[in-house]
C-alpha positions, 0 to 999 in steps of 0.5 A, a space after each residue: 478665172 485667174 491668169 494663173 489658172 488659165 496658164 495651168 489649164 492651157 499647159 495641161 491641155 498642151 502637155 496632153 496634146 504633145 503626149 498624144 501626138 508623140 505616141 501617134 508618131 511613135 507607132 506611125 513610124 514603125 507602121 504599128 498604128 492600126 486604123 482602129 487605133 487611129 480612129 481612137 486617136 482622132 476621137 481624142 483629138 476632137 475631145 481635146 479640141 472641145 475641151 480647149 474650146 470650153 476653156 477658151 469660152 470660159 476665159 472670154 466670158 470671164 467665167 469663174 473657175 469655181 463654176 467650170 472646175 467640176 465639169 472641166 476636171 471630169 472631162 479632162 480626167 475622162 480624156 486622160 483615162 481614154 488616152 491611158 487605156 489607148 496607150 496601154 492597148 498600143 503597147 500591148 499590141 506592139 508587145 504581142 507582135 514582137 513576141 509573135 515575130 520572135 517565135 
C-alpha cells in the first residue's frame, strides 16, 4: 500500500470520526440525543474502529491496496450510508420536536 493511499484512508476515517462526534455533540448539547440514537452512534463508532483496525493491519502486513480496496470501499460506504441515514433521522426528529413545540 502506498504512503499516499495510507494517508488518504486515514484522512477519510478521521473526517468521518469528526463528523460523527460533531453531530453527537450537537444533539447532546441540546438534549435531543435519544438512547436509541446514542446506541446507533456507538455502533458506528465500533464499525469505524474495526475498519481502522483493518487498514492498520493491512499497513503492517504490507498488503497491496488492490487486495483490500473492494472490501474497504464496501465497508466504508456502508458505514457512511448508516451515518447519513442516522443524521437524517436526528434532523427529522429535531424538526418534528421543533414543530410540535411551536404549536
